[in-house]
C-alpha positions in Angstrom: -20.9 7.7 55.5 -17.4 6.3 55.7 -17.6 5.5 59.4 -21.1 4.0 59.6 -20.2 0.4 60.0 -22.5 -0.4 62.9 -19.7 -1.7 65.1 -18.5 -4.1 62.4 -14.9 -4.5 61.1 -14.1 -1.5 58.9 -14.1 -2.6 55.2 -10.8 -0.7 54.5 -9.0 -2.9 57.1 -10.4 -6.1 55.6 -9.2 -4.9 52.2 -5.7 -4.3 53.6 -5.6 -7.8 55.1 -6.8 -9.4 51.8 -4.1 -7.3 49.9 -1.5 -8.5 52.3 -2.4 -12.2 51.8 -2.4 -11.7 48.0 1.0 -9.9 48.3 2.5 -12.9 50.2 1.1 -15.3 47.6 2.3 -13.2 44.7 5.7 -12.7 46.3 6.1 -16.4 46.8 5.3 -17.2 43.2 5.9 -14.2 40.9 7.3 -11.1 42.4 6.4 -9.0 39.4 2.7 -9.0 40.3 3.1 -8.0 43.9 3.3 -4.2 43.1 -0.5 -4.1 42.6 -1.1 -5.3 46.2 1.5 -3.0 47.6 0.1 0.1 45.9 -3.5 -0.8 46.9 -2.5 -1.4 50.5 -0.8 2.0 50.6 -3.9 3.7 49.0 -6.2 1.9 51.4 -4.1 2.9 54.4 -4.1 6.6 53.2 -7.9 6.6 52.8 -8.4 4.9 56.1 -6.3 7.5 57.9 -8.1 10.4 56.0 -11.5 9.1 57.0 -10.6 8.2 60.6 -9.0 11.5 61.3 -11.9 13.3 59.7 -9.5 15.0 57.2 -12.0 14.6 54.4 -14.1 17.3 56.0 -11.1 19.6 56.4 -9.5 19.1 52.9 -12.3 20.3 50.7 -10.3 20.8 47.5 -10.5 17.0 46.8 -13.8 15.3 46.1 -13.3 12.3 48.5 -16.3 10.2 47.5 -15.4 10.3 43.8 -11.7 9.6 44.7 -12.6 6.6 46.8 -15.0 5.4 44.0 -12.3 5.6 41.3 -9.7 4.0 43.6 -11.9 1.0 44.2 -13.0 0.8 40.6 -9.5 0.9 39.3 -8.4 -1.7 41.9 -11.2 -4.0 40.8 -10.2 -3.8 37.1 -6.5 -4.2 37.8 -7.0 -7.2 40.1 -9.3 -8.8 37.5 -6.7 -8.4 34.8 -3.8 -9.6 37.0 -5.8 -12.5 38.4 -6.8 -13.7 34.9 -3.2 -13.5 33.7 -1.9 -15.4 36.7 -4.5 -18.1 36.4 -3.9 -18.5 32.7 -0.2 -18.9 33.2 -0.7 -21.6 35.8 2.2 -22.8 37.9 2.7 -23.6 41.5 0.0 -23.6 44.2 0.8 -20.2 45.6 0.3 -18.7 42.1 -3.1 -20.3 41.8 -4.1 -19.3 45.3 -3.0 -15.7 44.5 -5.1 -15.8 41.3 -8.2 -17.0 43.1 -7.8 -14.5 46.0 -7.3 -11.8 43.3 -10.7 -12.7 41.9 -12.2 -12.5 45.4 -10.5 -9.1 45.8 -12.0 -8.1 42.4 -15.5 -8.9 43.6 -14.9 -7.1 46.9 -13.5 -4.0 45.3 -16.3 -4.1 42.7 -18.9 -4.2 45.4 -17.1 -1.4 47.3 -17.1 0.7 44.1 -20.9 0.0 43.8 -21.5 1.0 47.4 -19.3 4.1 47.3 -20.7 5.4 44.0 -21.4 9.1 44.9 -24.5 9.5 42.7 -26.1 6.5 44.4 -25.6 8.1 47.8 -27.4 11.4 47.2 -30.3 11.9 49.5 -33.6 13.0 47.9 -36.3 14.7 49.8 -39.7 13.0 49.7 -42.1 14.5 47.3 -45.3 15.9 48.9 -48.3 13.5 48.7 -51.8 14.4 48.1 -53.6 16.5 45.5 -52.5 20.1 45.0 -55.2 22.6 45.9 -54.1 24.9 43.1 -52.0 27.3 45.1 -48.6 26.6 43.5 -46.0 29.4 43.9 -42.5 29.0 42.6 -43.0 25.3 41.8 -43.9 24.4 45.4 -47.5 23.4 46.2 -48.5 25.2 49.4 -52.0 23.7 49.9 -53.1 20.2 49.9 -56.5 18.6 50.1 -56.2 16.7 53.3 -57.4 13.2 54.0 
């Protein structure tokens, strides 16, 4: 599921670019907030390499869908908190731009957390349609009254 982009730009790479732009804005205004962007860029790069090299199928001890979900959820929450603090403080233009881009990153990471939520991705088999002819064995109807 992680490599099914339909030929589009991989979302992890776009997150890295956005984190880099936010890092530049934070570094220009308040260096204390730039650690969030650095950590998220590193984590995004790690997950990108893991999925591109198909390591998630070889390293089975870690539940990768849940790890990716929690990474994006925590990033969304931390970017929201940091952006609100930066925007409330006010200041120069780079600080305001970093706060606004942080809110954009919050929405993107929140959307990614929604998309990567593992329970949402479970595939369910279709239930048989039609009426049961009364021959149910082990919870599975074997005969149907056809159309």
